[in-house]
TORTIBA-43644 format. One record per residue (C-alpha): residue in one letter; y, z, x. Coordinates in pm, whole numbers, padded with zeros to 5 digits, always signed. Last residue first. Layout:
<atoms>
AYZX...
</atoms>
This chain:
<atoms>
H+00589+01402+00041N+00750+01277-00278Q+00448+01140-00413G+00268+01471-00295A+00105+01503-00663R+00125+01181-00869P-00197+01165-00968S-00163+01565-01114Q-00444+01737-01138G-00508+02011-01428K-00845+01856-01510D-00708+01701-01821G-00432+01505-01629A-00691+01402-01378E-00866+01272-01666Q-00538+01111-01806E-00457+00903-01456M-00778+00843-01423T-00773+00650-01790Q-00444+00511-01723Y-00535+00359-01379Q-00850+00185-01588E-00613+00027-01858P-00386-00104-01570S-00681-00316-01486L-00835-00109-01152E-00928-00438-00864P-00664-00365-00660L-00695-00005-00672R-01042+00025-00540K-00971+00030-00157V-00668+00256-00244F-00909+00458-00423A-01135+00528-00137A-00846+00581+00130L-00762+00874-00090A-01063+00987-00115W-01071+01014+00238L-00716+01148+00274D-00836+01410+00035E-01152+01502+00276E-00935+01512+00543K-00718+01784+00406H-00346+01706+00357G+00030+01848+00462S-00017+01684+00849G-00241+01364+00770W+00033+01246+00477E+00202+01032+00744P+00492+00816+00549M+00557+00435+00467G+00887+00362+00509T+00804+00048+00729M+00935+00165+01077K+00614+00352+01150I+00319+00339+00932G+00173+00622+00838H-00078+00863+00992K-00305+00970+00778I-00245+00699+00508I-00300+00432+00762W-00595+00612+00919Y-00766+00600+00624L-00704+00262+00507E-00786+00154+00841A-01140+00386+00768P-01153+00209+00421T-01176-00123+00561W-00868-00361+00586K-00824-00699+00404E-00896-00567+00042A-00640-00337+00055S-00295-00542+00102K-00215-00569-00289A-00247-00249-00355L-00124-00115-00053D+00192-00256-00106P+00379-00160+00180P+00689+00071+00202E+00968-00055+00118P+01249-00029+00420M+01506+00288+00434
</atoms>
C-alpha cells in the first residue's frame, strides 16, 4: 500500500477548495482515503482550513492546538484510521 501524500508539505500549492476535494474524495492509488462519507461538510471544510495552515504551524503551536482540543473533549486524531 503506498504512503498517502504529505498534505502539510504540499498544501501551499493547493487552494482551500482543492484541499477540500482531496480530503472529501481521497486520491486514488496513493493510500489517501476519502473522508466524505463519514463526516459533515463543515468538518471537511474545517479540516481543509487546518491542512492549509499546517505548513506554517510550529511543533509548539500544533501541541497547543492538540491540548486545547483534548481539553474540550475532542480528539484531533479521531478518525485517523478511517
